[in-house]
N, C-alpha and C positions, 0 to 999 in steps of 0.2 A: 428447513427445506420445504419449499412450496410444492404441493401435490399437483400433478398434471391432470388430476381428475376434475371434471366440470359438473357442478351440481345444477341439474336442469329443473329443480323444483320451482313451482310458481307461488308457493306459500310457505310461511315460517312454520316449522314443526313444533315450535314452542307455544305460539298463540293461535296457530292455525288460521291466521289472517294472510291475505294476499300480499306479495312483495310490491306490486305495482303502486307507484306513488309514495313509497316510503323509503327511508334510508336503510340500506342493507350492508352487510359485511360478509366477506368470504374468508373463512379461516384458512390457515396454511394446509389443513387436511383436505381442503377443497369444498367443504360444505358451507352453504349460504344460510344466513339468518337475519332477522331484524336486528339492527345494531342495538336498539333499546332493550330487546328481549335478552340478548346475550349479556349485556352489561348488568341487567337486573338479576339474571341467573348467577353471575359471578359475585355480585354484592350479597345475595341471599346465602350463598355457599361459604361465605367468609368464616374461617374456623373460630370457635369460641370455647370457653372453659366448661360449658354445661354438658358437653357430650364428646365422645371420642372423635379423633381426627378422621374425617372422611373427605377425600378429595374428589369424589365422584361429581360434585357440582361444578368442578373446574374442567370437566371433560366435555367434548362434543357429544351431544345426545345421540348422534347417528353412528359414529364410528368409535367412540370412546377415547379418541386421541385428546391430549390436553389442549385446551383452547389457546391458540397462539395467533396473534396479529399485533402489529405495531400500535394500533389504536387501543388495544386492551392491556398493554404492558403495565400501565399504572395500576391496573386491577389485579394482575397476575404475578407481578414481581415479588411481592411479599410471600405469596404462597409457594412460588417456585423455590425460594430459598428455604422455606419451611419443609418442603418435600425433601430437599437435599439433606436437611438435618435429621429428618425421620429415617431416611434411608441409611444414614450413618448409624442410627440407633438400632435399626434392623440388623445391620452387620454385627454390631456388638452383641446383640442378643443371640444371633445365630452362632457366634463363636463360643458363647457361654453354654448354649443348649446342645449344639451339635458340633463339638470341636473337631472330631475326626472327619466328618463330612465337609466342614468348612476348610480344613487343612488340605483335604484331597482336591478341593475345587479351586485352590489358589492359582493354579496354572491352567485351569480348564475354564475358559470364559463362559461356555454354554452351561456348564454345571453350576458355576457361580451365579449366573443369571436365574437359573431355575430355583436355587436356594433362596435368592433374594425375593423372587416372586412368591415363593411359599411363605416366607416371613411376612411379606406385606399382606398376604391373605389371612394369616393366622394370628398375627400379633395386633394388639390394640394399643394405640398411643393417644395421649391427652395433652392439652395445653395446661401448663402450670398456672394456677390463679395468682401465684406470687410474682414470678419472673417472666411469664408469658413464653417460656421455652417448652418444647415438647419433651415428654418422658414416657418410658415404657410402663404400661398399666395392665398387663396380663394378656389373656387370649381373647380373640373375637368371640369365641364360643360363649364365654361368660358375659362379655360386654353386650351381646345381643339380647340378653335377658332383660327385658324392660323393667322388671320389678327391682332389679339390683342397681340400675343406673342412678348416679348421684347428680344433683342439679346445682348445688351450691358451689361457687367458685372456690370458696375457702376449703372445700374438701378435695380440691384438685391441686395437690402440691407435689412438686418433684422432690428428690432426695435432698437437694441443697436448701429448699425452703421448708423442709419438714419441721415438726415441732421441736422445741428446745431439747427434749429428751434425746432425739436423734443426734443433735449437734454435740451433746455432752459425751455420748458413747462412741461416736465415730469421728475420727480426725478429718476425714474427707468423704462425707456422705454422697457426693455427686459421683465420684469415681468408684467408691467401694460398694455401691448399691447391690451388685450381684452377690456380695459376701455377707449381706445383712440377714440375720435370723430374727424374724418378727414373731410376736405373740399373735395367736388367733384372736380376732376381734370378739368372738362370741364365747371363748373359753380360754383356759390358761395354757393350752398346748402350743408348742412352736408351730408356726404356720408353714404350710407347704404350697399354698396357692395365693396368687395375687389377682384380684378381680376388680372390675369397675374403676380401675385407676388407683385406688388407695385402700381397698378393703382386703385384709389378710385373713385367710381361712386355714385351719387344719383340714385334713382329709375328711374327717367325720362331719364337721360343720359345713364344709363345702358340698358334700353329698346331700345334706339336708336342705341347703339353701336353694331357691328362695321360699320354698313351701313351708318350712318349719325351722326358721333360723332364730329360735329362742335361745337366750343366753343361758350358759351353764355356770352357776355361781362358783366363785373361787373358794377353796377350802381354808383360806386364811393362813394361820400359822403352820398348818400342815402342808401348804403348797411349797414345792421345791423350786419353783421357777422364780427368776429375779423380779423384784417389785420396784416400782418407782420410789424415789426418795420421799420419805415422809408418809408412805402408804403401808398399811398392814394387810391389804387384800387387793387383788386385781379388779379393775373395772371391766366387766364383760357385758357386751350388748351392742346395739347398732350405732351408738354414738361415736363420733370421731375420737373422743377422749379415751375410748377403749383400745385404741391402737397403741402399741408399745414396742420399741426396738429392744430385744433382749441383749444382743451383742453383735459386734462386727467381727467376723472371723478373721478378716484381714488385719485389723488393728490388734486383736488378741494374739494373733500369730506373729505380729511384728516384733515382739520382745525377743523371740527366738530367731526370727529372720534377720534382725538388725544387730544381734549380738556379735561382738568382734570375733572374727574367726582367725585362729592362729595360722601362720604361714605353714605351708607344707606341700606335699606332692599332690598330684591329681588323685581322683577317686579310682581305686582299683576294682571296685565292684562293677560287674556288667549288669545292664538292665536294672538300674537302681529303683525305678518307680513303676515298673510294669509296662514300659513302652513296647516291649517285645513279648507280651504275655508273661509267662513264668519261666521263660528261657533263661538258663544259667543258674536256676535255683533248684534245690532238692526239696520237694514237698513231703511233709510227714503229717499224718493224722492217726491218732490212736485207733480210730474206727475204720481206717482204710477206705473211706468213702470219698470220692473226688469232690462231691458237693460240700464236704465238711473241711476241705483244705483251703488254703489261701487262693483267692481268685483275683482277677484284675477287673476294675471298673473305671468308667470315666469319672473324673473328680467332680463331685458336686460343689465342693469348696476347694478351689485351687490353692496350692501352696505358693505358687508364683505364676506369672503369665505364660511361662514356657512349659510347664509340666501339666499335662492333660489327664494323666492316669495315676492310679494308686492301687496297692494291694489291699484287699479287705478279707477279714476272717469270718468265721461262722460261729455256731453255737457250741461246738466242742473245741477244746484247745487245739489249735492248728499251729504248726511250726514250719518254718522253711529255713534252709541253710545254704550259704555259699562260702566256698573255701578259696582263699587267695594264695597262690604260690609265691609267698613273699621273697623267697630266694631267687626268683626269676626277675624281680623288679629292683632288689636292693643288694648292694655289694656285700654287706655284712648284716644280715637280719637280726643278729643278737645285739646290735649296738644302737638300734633306732627306737624312738618313741612312736607309738601307734595310736591313732584315734579310730574308734569304731562308733558310728553314729547313725541316727535315722530321725525322721519326723513322724509323729503319730497323732491320731485324733480319733474321736468316736462320734456317734450320732447324737442328736438331741433327744430322740424318742426312745432310744434303747441303750442303756448303760453298757460299757464294755471295759475290758482290762487288757493290758499289754505288758510284755516283758521282753528284754533283749539280753543276749549273752555273747561273750567273745571268748574264743578258745585258741590258744597258741600250742602248736604241736611241733615236735622235733622231726628229724629226717626219717625216723622209724615209725612215725605216726603216733607217738606217745604224747599224751597231754602234759605240757610243762607249765602251763599257766591257764587259769580259768577265772573269769570275772563276769558278773551280771548285775542287772538292775533288780530292784525289788518289783513286786507286782504293782503296776501303776494303773490308776484309774484314767482312762482316756478322756481328755477334755474335748469340748465341742469346737476346738480350733487346733491348728497344727502347732505342735510343740516339739522342740528338739530335745533328744536325749543322747548323751555321749558317754562313752567309756574310754578312759585314757590308760594305756598300758606302757609302763616304763620298760627299758631294755630287758629282755628275757634271754638268759643263756640257752644256747642250742635252738633258738627260734628258727623255724623253717617255713611253716605255713600258718595263716591266721584264718579262722572261720567266724562268721557272724551268724547268729541264730535269732530269729524274731518269732515271738509267740503272741497269739491273740485269740480272743473269744468274746462273745457278748455274755451278759450275766442274767438274761431273761429267758435263755434257751429258745429264742425265736428261730423257727425254721427259715433257712435262707442265709444270706450273707449280710448280717446286721452287726457284726463284731467290729473290733478296733481296726483302723486303717493305718497303713504305713507307706512311706515313700522316702525318696532321697537317702536310701541306704548307702552307707559309705564306709570304706576302710582306706585309710591313707596314712602316710608317714608325716609326723610333725617335725618341722625343722625350719630354720631360716632359709629364705629364698636363695641366698648366695651359697648355701651348703648343699643344695640339691645335686649339683654336678658331681660332688664327691660321694654322695650317698647312693644315688640311683644307678643301677647297672645300665651300661650302654650309653651313659651321658658323657 
């Protein structure tokens, strides 16, 4: 849409030469320039792989609107499409970083635009030196540190063009990027920061960079983190070869996610992943401190695209229980097979353990059956654990109890995590009508 504004300037604000006697162009925003000056500005601003994507050179220098004119379309068309792809990446990253805020803005146009504007200001994107596609490369705060900027195009690679090690570990590196756990480039610890496009840092090395980013040698045989095939020690330092993908949480979790699930009823557990805080659960801690009980957090590694939260334990054994009145859902509770299950995981930097129990009680509240898992080491990816209970005489109610804690006694909630808690009846689909009450 062409602006009704009329630019009455007599000279070009780029070269400061007079308009008289020269070819000029008036952009749709209404500002007037030397045609040659604007074209040179657009050609100079063309994105490249040596620095992060900045579209400021495609804006009118007076009002910051993007330069638009039919005579310039051959120069702006490619970048207009590139900006659309970057905006799509901004949305993906906002959904990963701020799931609750993004979900809340879905039906609020102004709130969504504010979030997008915040993402454009805070996120850094780069052009891949392999496929020429844009990809997320950390925050602007780090990208603006000149000492850390990379200039070689081979160091600017998206997930799909990453080194062979990435392709071997992840089945779909382009889509699974948010679920990747990388090694810090300068030490062996798992990375928690991505900067400059392709440099991964743990918190300690990130805080020291760029003033003191010296490598911390690997301890070799004593190192507990995964090593590349054929290597007995990690490579740590500023070189690109020191980058390593430890694992993809999505792929590691897929074995439990894709496991064939027996037919059966719906899940009778309410609030199975903490979507409603701890509502529906009875929390227990030996030390009676709320901070040492199960809490709810936004999932750093999502179990699936639709689940945004999970429960997380602390440094003392925390337990929580939910009881399902089986007699209200099933015609004959004593005749059904029951599955009690959940998915659990731990952090990469703080080992943790997990345990689950199932209890069947009769109408008098007496325990008639009890079964549980052993004490399980929580893996750094979501893993399913299930208990199957064959028909129990006098069954009336079923309770599930989950226990968790970290093993380093860290203050805070660094223990095992759990979600997708479930109690359901196992049966063929065509049997549900005869088994479930009210069907």
